[in-house]
C-alpha positions, 0 to 999 in steps of 0.5 A: 758222841758227846762225852759227859765225863770228858766235858765234866772233867774240864769243869772239875779241873777248873774248879781245882785251879780256883779252889781258893776263890770258890771256897772249896777244898780238894785232896788226893787220896792214897790211891790217887782218886781225887775228892773235891769238898764243896761244903762238908768242911768248907763254905762253898758259895754260889759260884761253886754251886753253879759249877757243880750244877754244871758238872751234874749236867755233864757240861751241856747247859748254861747256868747263872743266878739272878734275883727275883721276888716271891711277894715282897721277899727278894730270893736268889734264883738259878736259871738253867738251859740246856740244848741236850735236855735228855743227856744232860738231865737223864743221862747225867744230872739225875740222882739215880745211883744209891752208893753204899760202901760199909758205913758210907752212904751217898746219892750219886749223880752226874756223868759217872752214871753213864759209865756205870749205867745207873740205872740201866733202863734210863740209858736203854731208853734214852739211847746213850752211854759214855765212853771215857777213860775218866769218871766224875761223880757228884755225891750228896753227902755230909761225909767225904768218901774214902779210898774204898768208896772211890775204888768201888765207884771206879770199878763200877764205871770201868775206869782206873781210880786215879782217873776218878773225881768225886765232888761232894756237898751236903743238902744242907750247904750253899752248894747243895741249895743251888745244885738242887734248885739246878734240877729245875729242868731235870724235874720236868724232863723226868716227869715226861719220862715217867709218863712215857714220853720220848725225851729225846725228842726234846730240843731245848730245855730251860727253867728257873727256881728259887735257891732255898736259904740253907738250914742246918739240918739235911732232912729239913734242908732236903724238904726245903730244897725240893720245895723250891723246885716243886712249888714255885 
């Protein structure tokens, strides 16, 4: 069976190799967990945003950026395709894990959810679990996780903490804007699932959405980014 964590780890390792070009930074914590900063203390960019999106979808997708007009205003758009909509969108990309450790909070999405089964009813419905000794999680947060947070994630996923990677981007960042708009297919698949449709019957999915301009406030950014997906 496809392993979304193993495929995502390949992309994460590529990001580490090209960190300077992607305008991101990485750090190995004292417990050897790896944290990749994609916008907390770094600028990030479109390429980092695309790779962040690809990791969220477990590498079971393609992503690219194009330019279209809304009225007379040219905007960047993200284009997403996947041949595995149910697994990529619900089994990986869905932001279905609220992580709260002491004072740290983040919305978790990405392949690590398939190891921790967050939430379990999603995986029961789509009939998918991952079997991997590594875990890759995407965190939507303005703070970087510490050793205690990464230990918690590793324990929930049933892997060694040194085999755990977290990518972090605030909503109010370039990568944040890109990855939220990159959920355009997920939004449709999620809605169909909520309506009771068997999403494993969906063969392919594609979508495009404008990438919201970055605003400084995370709450305002949440509104702008979600509106880009919902109302276009």
